[in-house]
C-alpha positions as CSV (number, residue, x, y, z in Angstrom):
1,X,131.8,-126.1,44.0
2,X,131.1,-123.6,41.2
3,X,133.1,-124.2,38.1
4,X,134.0,-121.9,35.2
5,X,132.0,-122.5,32.0
6,X,132.9,-125.0,29.3
7,X,134.8,-123.5,26.4
8,X,135.5,-125.1,23.0
9,X,139.2,-125.4,22.2
10,X,140.4,-122.7,19.9
11,X,142.6,-123.1,16.8
12,X,145.4,-121.7,19.0
13,X,145.0,-124.5,21.5
14,X,145.3,-127.1,18.8
15,X,148.2,-125.4,17.1
16,X,150.2,-125.2,20.3
17,X,149.3,-128.8,21.1
18,X,150.3,-129.9,17.6
19,X,153.6,-128.0,17.8
20,X,154.5,-129.6,21.1
21,X,153.4,-133.0,19.9
22,X,155.5,-133.1,16.8
23,X,158.5,-131.6,18.5
24,X,158.4,-134.5,21.0
25,X,157.7,-137.1,18.3
26,X,154.3,-138.1,19.7
27,X,152.5,-137.0,16.4
28,X,148.8,-137.2,15.8
29,X,148.2,-139.6,18.7
30,X,149.1,-136.9,21.1
31,X,146.5,-134.6,19.5
32,X,143.8,-137.1,20.1
33,X,144.8,-137.3,23.8
34,X,145.0,-133.6,24.0
35,X,141.5,-133.1,22.6
36,X,140.1,-135.7,24.9
37,X,141.8,-134.2,27.9
38,X,140.4,-130.8,27.1
39,X,136.9,-131.8,26.5
40,X,136.2,-135.1,28.4
41,X,134.8,-133.0,31.2
42,X,133.2,-129.8,29.9
43,X,133.3,-128.1,33.3
44,X,137.1,-128.3,33.5
45,X,137.6,-127.0,29.9
46,X,137.8,-123.3,30.9
47,X,139.5,-120.1,30.0
48,X,142.7,-121.0,31.9
49,X,143.6,-123.5,29.2
50,X,143.7,-120.7,26.7
51,X,145.5,-118.2,28.9
52,X,142.4,-116.0,29.5
53,X,142.2,-115.9,33.3
54,X,140.0,-113.8,35.5
55,X,142.0,-110.9,36.7
56,X,141.8,-109.2,40.1
57,X,144.0,-106.1,40.7
58,X,144.1,-104.9,44.3
59,X,145.8,-101.6,45.1
60,X,146.4,-100.6,48.7
61,X,146.4,-96.8,49.6
62,X,149.6,-95.6,51.3
63,X,151.8,-98.6,52.1
64,X,155.4,-99.0,51.3
65,X,157.4,-102.3,51.3
66,X,158.2,-101.8,55.0
67,X,154.5,-102.5,55.8
68,X,154.6,-106.2,54.9
69,X,156.3,-109.0,56.8
70,X,157.4,-110.7,53.6
71,X,159.5,-107.6,52.7
72,X,161.1,-107.5,56.2
73,X,158.6,-105.4,58.1
74,X,158.1,-106.2,61.7
75,X,155.7,-103.6,63.0
76,X,152.5,-105.2,61.5
77,X,150.8,-108.5,60.9
78,X,150.4,-109.5,57.3
79,X,150.0,-113.3,57.2
80,X,147.6,-113.4,54.2
81,X,149.8,-111.2,52.0
82,X,152.8,-113.3,53.1
83,X,151.0,-116.4,52.1
84,X,150.1,-114.8,48.8
85,X,153.8,-114.0,48.2
86,X,154.8,-117.6,49.1
87,X,152.2,-119.0,46.7
88,X,153.2,-116.7,43.8
89,X,155.8,-114.1,43.0
90,X,157.1,-111.2,45.2
91,X,158.7,-108.4,43.2
92,X,161.6,-106.5,44.9
93,X,161.9,-103.7,42.5
94,X,158.3,-102.4,42.0
95,X,157.8,-98.6,42.0
96,X,154.9,-96.2,42.1
97,X,154.5,-92.4,41.9
98,X,154.8,-90.6,45.3
99,X,151.1,-89.7,45.5
100,X,147.9,-91.6,44.7
101,X,146.3,-89.8,41.7
102,X,149.6,-89.8,39.9
103,X,149.9,-93.6,40.3
104,X,146.3,-94.3,39.6
105,X,146.2,-92.5,36.3
106,X,149.4,-94.3,35.1
107,X,148.0,-97.6,36.3
108,X,144.6,-97.2,34.6
109,X,146.0,-95.8,31.3
110,X,149.5,-97.4,30.8
111,X,150.8,-93.9,30.2
112,X,153.3,-91.7,32.1
113,X,151.9,-88.5,33.7
114,X,153.8,-86.3,31.3
115,X,151.4,-87.6,28.6
116,X,148.0,-87.3,30.2
117,X,148.0,-85.3,33.4
118,X,145.2,-82.8,34.1
119,X,144.9,-81.9,37.8
120,X,145.2,-83.7,41.1
121,X,142.2,-85.9,41.7
122,X,141.1,-85.8,38.1
123,X,141.3,-88.4,35.3
124,X,141.0,-87.1,31.8
125,X,137.5,-87.9,30.7
126,X,138.8,-88.7,27.2
127,X,141.3,-91.3,28.6
128,X,141.0,-94.9,27.7
129,X,141.2,-96.9,30.9
130,X,141.9,-100.6,31.5
131,X,138.2,-100.9,32.1
132,X,137.6,-100.0,28.5
133,X,140.5,-102.2,27.3
134,X,139.3,-105.2,29.2
135,X,135.7,-104.8,28.0
136,X,137.0,-104.8,24.4
137,X,138.9,-107.9,25.3
138,X,135.6,-109.6,26.1
139,X,135.8,-109.3,29.9
140,X,133.1,-108.5,32.4
141,X,134.4,-105.5,34.5
142,X,133.9,-104.3,38.1
143,X,135.5,-101.7,40.4
144,X,135.0,-101.3,44.1
145,X,136.8,-99.0,46.6
146,X,138.2,-95.5,46.1
147,X,137.5,-93.4,43.0
148,X,138.6,-89.7,43.7
149,X,139.1,-89.1,40.0
150,X,136.2,-86.8,39.1
151,X,136.5,-83.7,41.3
152,X,139.0,-82.8,44.0
153,X,139.3,-79.1,44.7
154,X,137.0,-77.6,47.5
155,X,134.9,-74.7,46.2
156,X,136.9,-72.0,48.1
157,X,140.3,-73.1,46.7
158,X,141.7,-70.5,44.3
159,X,141.1,-71.6,40.7
160,X,138.9,-74.4,41.7
161,X,136.1,-73.3,39.3
162,X,138.4,-74.2,36.5
163,X,138.9,-77.8,37.7
164,X,135.8,-78.9,39.7
165,X,133.9,-81.8,38.2
166,X,136.3,-81.9,35.2
167,X,137.5,-85.5,35.7
168,X,136.1,-88.8,34.5
169,X,132.8,-90.0,35.9
170,X,133.0,-93.6,37.0
171,X,130.1,-94.7,34.8
172,X,132.1,-93.6,31.8
173,X,135.3,-95.5,32.9
174,X,134.5,-98.9,31.3
175,X,133.2,-100.8,34.3
176,X,129.9,-102.8,34.2
177,X,129.4,-102.5,37.9
178,X,130.9,-100.3,40.7
179,X,130.7,-99.6,44.4
180,X,132.8,-96.5,45.3
181,X,133.7,-93.8,47.7
182,X,134.4,-90.2,46.7
183,X,132.7,-90.2,43.3
184,X,132.0,-86.5,43.1
185,X,133.0,-83.3,45.0
186,X,135.5,-83.4,47.8
187,X,133.3,-81.7,50.3
188,X,130.6,-84.3,49.7
189,X,132.8,-87.4,50.0
190,X,131.9,-88.3,53.6
191,X,133.6,-91.1,55.6
192,X,135.4,-94.0,53.9
193,X,135.7,-96.4,56.9
194,X,133.0,-96.4,59.5
195,X,129.5,-95.4,58.2
196,X,130.9,-94.9,54.7
197,X,129.3,-92.9,51.9
198,X,129.2,-95.3,48.9
199,X,127.8,-94.7,45.5
200,X,126.9,-98.1,44.0
201,X,125.6,-98.8,40.5
202,X,123.9,-95.4,40.1
203,X,122.7,-94.6,43.6
204,X,123.9,-94.0,47.1
205,X,123.7,-96.9,49.5
206,X,121.4,-96.2,52.5
207,X,122.4,-99.2,54.6
208,X,126.0,-98.4,55.7
209,X,125.4,-97.2,59.2
210,X,127.5,-99.2,61.6
211,X,129.4,-100.9,58.7
212,X,132.9,-100.6,57.5
213,X,133.8,-99.6,54.0
214,X,136.2,-102.4,53.1
215,X,133.7,-105.0,54.4
216,X,131.1,-103.6,52.0
217,X,133.4,-103.7,49.1
218,X,134.7,-107.2,49.7
219,X,131.1,-108.4,50.0
220,X,130.3,-106.6,46.7
221,X,133.3,-108.2,45.0
222,X,132.4,-111.7,46.3
223,X,128.8,-111.3,45.0
224,X,130.0,-110.0,41.7
225,X,132.4,-112.9,41.2
226,X,129.7,-115.4,42.3
227,X,127.3,-114.1,39.8
228,X,129.8,-114.2,37.0
229,X,131.7,-117.4,37.9
230,X,129.8,-119.4,35.3
231,X,129.7,-116.9,32.5
232,X,131.2,-117.6,29.2
233,X,133.4,-114.4,29.6
234,X,136.0,-114.0,32.3
235,X,135.9,-111.1,34.7
236,X,138.3,-108.2,35.6
237,X,137.9,-106.8,39.1
238,X,139.8,-103.6,40.1
239,X,139.8,-103.1,43.9
240,X,141.5,-99.7,44.8
241,X,141.3,-100.0,48.6
242,X,141.1,-97.1,51.0
243,X,143.2,-98.8,53.6
244,X,145.5,-97.9,55.2
245,X,145.2,-94.2,54.2
246,X,144.5,-91.6,57.0
247,X,142.3,-90.8,58.9
248,X,143.9,-93.2,61.4
249,X,140.8,-94.7,63.0
250,X,139.7,-98.0,64.6
251,X,138.8,-101.0,62.5
252,X,136.1,-103.6,63.4
253,X,139.0,-105.5,65.1
254,X,140.1,-102.5,67.2
255,X,139.2,-102.2,70.9
256,X,137.8,-98.7,70.2
257,X,135.5,-99.7,67.4
258,X,132.2,-98.0,68.1
259,X,133.6,-95.0,70.0
260,X,132.2,-92.1,68.0
261,X,135.0,-89.6,68.6
262,X,137.6,-92.2,67.6
263,X,135.7,-93.4,64.5
264,X,135.1,-89.9,63.0
265,X,137.9,-87.5,64.1
266,X,137.9,-84.0,62.7
267,X,139.8,-84.3,59.4
268,X,141.1,-80.8,59.6
269,X,143.4,-81.6,62.6
270,X,145.4,-84.8,63.0
271,X,143.3,-87.1,61.0
272,X,143.0,-89.6,63.9
273,X,145.7,-91.3,65.9
274,X,148.6,-93.3,64.4
275,X,148.2,-95.9,67.1
276,X,145.5,-97.4,64.9
277,X,147.8,-97.8,61.9
278,X,148.8,-101.3,62.9
279,X,145.2,-102.3,63.1
280,X,144.5,-100.8,59.7
281,X,147.4,-102.7,58.1
282,X,146.2,-105.9,59.7
283,X,142.7,-105.3,58.4
284,X,144.1,-104.5,54.9
285,X,145.7,-107.9,55.1
286,X,142.5,-109.6,56.3
287,X,140.3,-108.2,53.5
288,X,142.8,-109.2,50.8
289,X,142.7,-112.7,52.3
290,X,138.9,-112.6,52.1
291,X,139.1,-111.9,48.4
292,X,141.5,-114.7,47.9
293,X,139.3,-117.1,49.9
294,X,136.3,-116.1,47.7
295,X,138.2,-117.0,44.6
296,X,139.2,-120.3,46.0
297,X,135.7,-121.1,47.4
298,X,134.1,-120.4,44.0
299,X,136.4,-122.9,42.3
300,X,138.3,-120.2,40.4
301,X,141.7,-120.6,42.1
302,X,143.6,-122.0,39.1
303,X,141.9,-119.6,36.6
304,X,142.4,-116.3,38.4
305,X,145.4,-114.0,38.3
306,X,145.5,-111.8,41.5
307,X,147.9,-108.8,41.7
308,X,148.5,-106.8,44.8
309,X,150.3,-103.4,44.5
310,X,150.7,-100.1,46.5
311,X,150.0,-96.7,45.1
312,X,152.8,-94.8,47.0
313,X,154.8,-94.9,50.2
314,X,153.5,-94.9,53.7
315,X,152.2,-91.8,55.4
316,X,155.0,-89.6,56.8
317,X,153.6,-89.7,60.3
318,X,154.2,-93.4,60.5
319,X,157.5,-94.9,61.6
320,X,157.9,-98.6,61.0
321,X,160.4,-101.2,62.2
322,X,162.0,-103.7,59.8
323,X,164.7,-106.3,59.8
324,X,166.9,-103.7,58.1
325,X,166.2,-100.8,60.4
326,X,163.7,-98.1,61.1
327,X,161.7,-96.6,58.2
328,X,159.9,-93.2,58.3
329,X,157.1,-93.1,55.8
330,X,157.8,-91.1,52.7
331,X,154.5,-90.5,51.0
332,X,154.8,-87.5,48.6
333,X,158.6,-87.8,48.4
334,X,160.5,-89.2,45.4
335,X,162.9,-91.3,47.6
336,X,162.4,-95.0,47.9
337,X,160.3,-94.3,51.1
338,X,157.8,-92.6,48.8
339,X,158.0,-94.8,45.7
340,X,159.2,-98.4,46.6
341,X,156.0,-100.4,47.0
342,X,155.0,-104.1,47.3
343,X,153.9,-106.1,44.3
344,X,152.7,-109.6,44.7
345,X,151.2,-112.0,42.0
346,X,149.2,-115.2,42.6
347,X,148.0,-117.7,40.0
348,X,148.3,-121.2,41.4
349,X,149.5,-123.8,38.9
350,X,150.4,-121.1,36.3
351,X,152.8,-118.7,37.9
352,X,156.3,-119.7,38.7
353,X,156.6,-119.0,42.4
354,X,159.6,-117.1,43.9
355,X,161.3,-113.7,44.0
356,X,161.3,-111.4,41.0
357,X,164.0,-108.7,40.8
358,X,162.8,-107.1,37.6
359,X,161.9,-103.4,37.5
360,X,158.2,-102.6,37.3
361,X,156.2,-99.4,37.5
362,X,152.6,-98.5,37.4
363,X,152.4,-98.1,33.6
364,X,153.2,-101.9,33.3
365,X,149.9,-103.2,34.7
366,X,147.7,-102.4,31.7
367,X,149.9,-104.2,29.1
368,X,150.3,-107.1,31.6
369,X,146.6,-107.7,32.1
370,X,145.9,-107.3,28.4
371,X,148.6,-109.8,27.7
372,X,146.9,-112.2,30.2
373,X,143.6,-111.5,28.4
374,X,145.3,-112.5,25.1
375,X,144.4,-109.1,23.7
376,X,147.6,-107.0,23.7
377,X,147.2,-103.4,22.7
378,X,148.1,-102.5,19.1
379,X,151.6,-101.2,18.6
380,X,150.3,-97.9,17.3
381,X,148.8,-97.3,20.7
382,X,152.3,-96.5,22.1
383,X,151.7,-97.4,25.7
384,X,154.6,-96.5,28.1
385,X,154.1,-99.7,30.1
386,X,155.7,-103.1,29.4
387,X,154.1,-106.4,30.2
388,X,155.7,-108.5,32.9
389,X,153.4,-111.5,32.3
390,X,156.2,-113.6,30.6
391,X,158.3,-113.3,33.8
392,X,155.3,-114.4,35.8
393,X,155.1,-117.5,33.6
394,X,158.7,-118.3,34.1
395,X,159.9,-116.9,30.8
396,X,162.7,-114.4,30.3
397,X,160.4,-111.7,28.9
398,X,161.8,-108.2,28.1
399,X,162.3,-106.7,31.5
400,X,162.8,-102.9,31.9
401,X,166.3,-101.4,32.0
402,X,164.9,-98.3,33.6
403,X,161.9,-96.7,35.4
404,X,160.9,-93.1,34.6
405,X,159.0,-90.7,36.9
406,X,157.4,-87.4,35.9
407,X,156.0,-86.2,39.2
408,X,154.0,-83.0,39.4
409,X,150.7,-83.3,41.4
410,X,149.9,-79.6,40.7
411,X,147.4,-78.0,40.3
412,X,145.2,-79.0,43.1
413,X,144.2,-78.3,46.7
414,X,147.1,-78.7,49.1
415,X,149.5,-79.4,46.2
416,X,151.2,-76.0,45.8
417,X,153.8,-77.3,48.3
418,X,155.2,-79.6,45.6
419,X,157.2,-78.9,42.5
420,X,157.9,-80.9,39.4
421,X,160.4,-83.7,39.9
422,X,161.7,-85.9,37.2
423,X,164.0,-88.9,37.5
424,X,165.0,-92.1,35.7
425,X,166.5,-95.0,37.6
426,X,167.8,-98.5,37.1
427,X,168.2,-101.1,39.8
428,X,171.1,-99.2,41.4
429,X,171.4,-95.6,40.2
430,X,168.9,-92.7,40.1
431,X,169.3,-89.6,38.0
432,X,167.2,-86.5,38.6
433,X,166.4,-83.8,36.0
434,X,168.7,-81.4,37.8
435,X,171.7,-83.7,37.2
436,X,171.9,-85.2,40.7
437,X,172.9,-88.9,40.6
438,X,172.5,-91.2,43.6
439,X,173.7,-94.8,44.2
440,X,170.5,-96.0,46.0
441,X,171.8,-99.2,47.6
442,X,174.3,-97.1,49.6
443,X,172.2,-94.0,49.9
444,X,168.5,-94.8,50.4
445,X,167.7,-91.4,51.7
446,X,169.5,-89.7,48.8
447,X,171.8,-87.5,50.9
448,X,175.0,-87.8,49.0
449,X,174.7,-86.9,45.3
450,X,177.6,-88.2,43.1
451,X,179.4,-85.4,41.4
452,X,180.5,-86.1,37.8
453,X,184.1,-85.6,38.8
454,X,183.8,-88.5,41.2
455,X,182.1,-90.9,38.9
456,X,183.4,-94.4,38.6
457,X,182.9,-96.7,35.6
458,X,179.4,-97.9,36.6
459,X,178.1,-94.5,37.7
460,X,179.3,-92.8,34.6
461,X,177.6,-95.4,32.4
462,X,174.4,-95.0,34.4
463,X,174.6,-91.2,34.2
464,X,174.8,-91.4,30.4
465,X,172.0,-94.0,29.9
466,X,169.6,-92.4,32.4
467,X,170.2,-88.9,30.9
468,X,169.2,-90.3,27.5
469,X,165.9,-91.5,29.1
470,X,165.2,-88.0,30.6
471,X,166.1,-86.3,27.3
472,X,163.6,-88.5,25.4
473,X,160.7,-87.6,27.7
474,X,158.7,-84.3,27.3
475,X,158.5,-82.1,30.4
476,X,155.2,-80.2,30.2
477,X,154.5,-77.5,32.8
478,X,151.3,-77.9,35.0
479,X,148.1,-76.5,33.6
């Protein structure tokens, strides 16, 4: 079994040990025992003892809470994610933006879209990502999966000449190693699943024929972790999956795997067949399980924080069954069907397992992983996110009272059908910029706005507090 490298106890270790020792009356004798326990076996004296774990952030592409069994979904098989939830924490109030770029930019920068949005499919090349932050914190960094943040508009789309190739290039994003799909122009992206086009560490792979994208990335992540498992520095792995985003195509576990017309359908038509969606969700679950198994097999189980999150709701063509009724996918919509996503956290021996009902949004991941790295961002940085690491560790923390959403995916190909939507919400009420207030537990589809004249005590209080949030947030128009 590979172990993490030896690490000399820091002054912080000793201070915390001393504080606990004297508060319990054990005195200096306890310190001697503490030092011996930390250093008797150098191989077990690792970063976990100082709160500097390896961090793996996995983000699925297009899956709402209804897609997982542990959230009440019944249409698909997700045993590995269910086990992850049982071994760690399952968040019931995690939210994302309705579309992928919007969420990914917030996730990587800790800032709301009204502060750093350029165009759909483009990340500001001047942005500071969690790759940069974690390298500054002393971490090795790696990304594998979907990029789609450099260039999105096809050349014949009106205005595309103003936006093509204007986003961040992955080699400038703060990652030491990468293996990615869609790293340049949209028309050159190629397949993501069977026979994928993958740009890896400066060159395109030429060995992907007959292979499946997620298999390649999980192998890449395993190799990366194996090579760095004995380093003095911990690692940060960001795995933005392509599953289960359309095209709906067979996986290596599907009966139709290898049937060319099923593997590579014309993207301009239906994008495949939704009958494959259950297979895609099951494979998503399987590859997450493989990442977890790699961590455990490398002896990193108790020194690795793993987070699983969704970037937006399920595709609108997908209808899922759950223990609480039928759910039509809401990707692109600001309702819960488009924004309520799974969030699971696993860190055996460190995380308090159970259900977490705190509000979380995509801006919260950057401060959380920096908190885990023991390198919080300076206050003058003014991130919008809030760390939920204390809650993971069983402490009260400072949970959010509200979640804010500035959603405007324009400009960009196929995004003119959207308009700017802004809302603030708490655990029960949701207020839009146009003044419409909804009581979500009783109105998940947001069909019955509450008129101010019919407010009751709680709705009136929520209207006031959420309006204050909206008033405090700038509302820039799209570029």
